[in-house]
N, C-alpha and C positions, 0 to 999 in steps of 0.2 A: 459386222461381226455381232452375233447374238449375245445377249447379256448372259452372264454366268448364273446358274441357279443359286438361290440363296441357301445358306447352310441351315441345318436344323436349329442351331442356336439363334440365328437371326430370325427365323420364322417364329420361334418360341417367344422371343423378345417383342416382335411386332404384335403377336397375339396378346401378350401381357399388356402392352400399351393400349391396344384396341379394347381390351376388357376394362382397363382403368378409365377409359373415356366413354364407355358404353352408355353411361347415364346422360350423356349430352346429345342433343339433336343437331348440333351445329358443327360436327366433325367431318372433315373431308380428308381422304388419304390420297396421296399422289407421290410420284417420284420427284425428288429435288436434289440436284447435285450429287447423285450417287447414293442418296439415302431414301428410305421409305418414310416420308414426312406426314405428320398429322397436323392439319390446319384446323384451328378452332376459331370460329367466327371470321373465317377468311384470312387468318394470320397464322404463320408458321409458329407452332407451339413446341412440339416434341418431334424428334426424328430418330430413326434407328439406322445404324450402319455397322455391319458386322455384329459384334457383341457389345457395342457402346450406344449410349443415348446421347443425343444432341438436344440440349434444353435451351430455351430462350427465357432469359431472366432479366430483371431490371438492370439497365446499364449503370445506374448510379451505385449498384452494389457489386460492380465488377471486381474491384480490388479485394473486397471481403471474400467473394466466392472463389477467386483465383488462388487464394491461400488454402482452400480446403483440399484435403487429401483425395486422391483418385479423380481429380478434375483437371482439365487443361483447357485453355482458351481455344476457340475455333481458329482465331487469327492472332498468333502471338505478336504480330506487329501492331495490334491495337485497333485494327480497322473494323472489327466486328464486336464491339463491346456488348456484353450481355449474352453471348452465345458460348456455351460450354459443352465439351465432351465429358461424359461421366463414364468412367471405366466400370466393369462389372463389380469390382470390390466396393464401389461407391453406392451400389443399390442392391447389395446382397441380402439385406434384411428388410422386413416389411416397413420398419420405421424409416430407413433410408429411402426406399422406393416411394413411400408416401410423401416424404419431404420433397423430392424432385418433381413428382407429379403435381403436388399442391402448389409449390412455388411457381412452376410454369403456368398453371391455370390461373393463379392469383395475378400474375403479371399480364396475362393475355388481354384483358379488357383495356389496359393502358398502352399496349404495344401498338406501334404504328403499322398499318397495313400497307403492303406494296400496292402501287397502282395497278389496276387490271391491264394485262397486255392486250394489244390489238391483235385480233386474229387475222392472219393473212388469208386472202382468197386463193386457194390452191389452183384454181383454173387460170389465174393471171400469171402464176409462176411457171406454168408449163408452156413449152413451145406448141405451135399450132398442130404439128403432127402428133405430138403426145396427147393432145386433147382429143383428137379423132380416135386414137387407139383406146384411150381411156373410156370414151363414150361407147365404143363398140363392145368393150369388155364389160361395161356396166349393164348393157342390154342383155348380154349373154348370161351374166351372173344373176340378174333379176329373174330370169325364167327358171334357172335351176334352184335358186334360193327359195322360191315359193313352194316348190315340191319338198325341199329339204326341211322347211319350217313345218310343213304339215306332218311330216313323218317323225319329227323330233319329239320325244316325250318331254313332259314338263320338268323343269329343273327342281331338284329336291334340295332343301336346305341341309348343308352338311351338319353332322352332329357336333355339338359343342366340345371343343378340346379342353381337357383339364391341363393346367400347367402350374408349375411352381418355379419361378426364377430365383427364388431365395435359397441361398445355401444354408442360412440359419435364421431362425425367428428370434425375436426379442423376448 
C-alpha cells in the first residue's frame, strides 16, 4: 500500500524545520517511525508528524518539560524519556519556535547516537530464481536508462518557498 501524501500543513512544517536547520552542514532527513525526521550529527533531533513536532531533549529535564502546556511525552509509560510531542499551539510564536529548536540543538551534542544498522545484502535474501529474473531485468533497464539519462534535461533547483508557521509574533 503506497504512503498517503503529506498534507500542506505537514509540508509547511517540514519546510520550516528545514529552514531553521539550514545553517548546519550536518543535517540529514529521513523517514523514522512514520515521521519526517531531521538527524543532526547522526542523531535524531527533531521530527514532524502531521502538524506536530517531535523534539529530543535532555532526559534529566523530562519532569520539567512534561509539565509544559501543549507538550506530551512520546511514551507515557516512561520508556522514551526526553522525547516530546509539541502541539501547534506550543510553537505558534517565534519565541516558542526558537525555544524548541534551540533546546533540541543544544542537547544534540550530548545525545547518544544509535549504533549504525548493518545493511543486508539483498541478493542473499532472494531465492535463486528471483536472482536470475532480477539480473535479466537489470540488463534490460541499463540499456534503456542510458538513453533516458541522455534525453533528460538537467534538474533545476526549486524556488525557495516562503512560509510562516506562526499565528502570532511576539
